[in-house]
C-alpha positions, 0 to 999 in steps of 0.5 A: 763163804757161802757160794760165793768165791771171796775170802773172809778173813785171816787166821793167825797163832799169837807166838806167845799165847799160842792161841788162833785168832781170826781178823775179818776183812773185806779186802786181804792183801798177801805180802809175806814175801815170795816163798811165805806168801806162796805157803800162806796160799797153799795152806789156805784150802777149802771146799772151793780152793782143796789145793790152794786159795785161787789155785784153780789151775794147778799153777801155785808155787810154780816158775819160781825165780831169783837173781843169779849171783854166781859170777864174782871178779876182782882185780888189782889197778897199780894206777893212782897211788897217790890217790885215796878215797875221801868220805863216803858214797851211797852206792856202788858202781852199776854196768846195765844189761847189754845182752839181748836187749834189742834182739837175741844175739847170744845162746842164751836168753835174757841177760845180766847186769854187773855191780862194781865196787872198789877201793884201797885197803890197808896194806898188812905188810906193816909193823905193828909194834912200838912206833910203827904201830903208832905210825900205823894208827896215825898214817894208815899204809894204803895198798893197791886199788882193788876191784870187785865185781859181781853179776846180777842175772835174770833166772828165766822161771820154769814150772820144774822150779816150784815150792809145794808143802810137805806131807809129813812135816810141820812147824811147832804149830802144826802148819805143813812146812814149804819144799823148795824145789829149784835148780840151775838151768843150762842158760844160767850156765851159759850166762855165767859163763859170758860173764866172766869172759866179759868182765875179764875182757873189760877189766884187761882193756882198763888196765887192771892185772891180777885179774880173778873171775870165778863161778861160784857154784852157789846153789839157788837160794844162796842169793837174794830176790826171790820171786814167782809162784803166783804170776801175773797175767790176763789169762786165768788159765796160765796165770793166777793174777790179773792185771791189779794184782787180784786173784782171778779166781778170788777177787778180794785177794791181792798178793803185790809181793815178789810172788807176783813176778812172772820173770826177775829181770836184772834190777833190784825189784824193791820199788817195783814190788813197792810201786806194784802195792801202791796201784794195787791199793788204790785200785781196791779203795776205788773198788770198794768205793764202788761196791764191786769188792 
């Protein structure tokens, strides 16, 4: 807008009428989920921002990361044959990160947490006709106790893992599509190997049998919790958002979803996104009252 580096609103397309609608606002929050927020900012070009809104340093779309769920394990416990589950539980067991917590001790950076679920399934080797079927329905035969485990590893962001706009592919509205260019690193591979080794050792010492561990080698994007691309930081040369999630170069635009993260940690990030959003919204209200936005 004029000589000021401020956004004046947003343009949206009505999916039913295909008409473009403009909404104007003093403050804009971009929370479309990490990759979509990157796409919106990359597509928001102007004379001031030819490479995307707030993208003075060329970092918009870079340092994309996610959680590493490649490591899996399952096992059987032959104990407690006279026990069974009662009711339901709201969550699963959780082993917090224990690698590189207080100091660097492994040949990989950061670490991983582990999720664990378990229970007794039905024994499939039972009759399914006549009286046997009736008895199975009334008194389901239970199999052994089984455990499943999965890793939740921190993917350390690197500039090469990035998103960008396609130069020749557009959606049905003519908007350039987002291209995702991401891959695992040696750090991720080493973390998976350690998870598999440690999990097998834990299950063995806990008395489990038929232990199976595996690396699924799932490609990036198969898992969840995408983050990054519009990272926070104090230095406008190395980040796009300040400590209150405002674009350094366009202060009335806030980004508070996963795109703002500088790394992924090992925890589920949803509550963190909510807390960051609440804090940023409170700051925006204060700044509006002061006339700074």
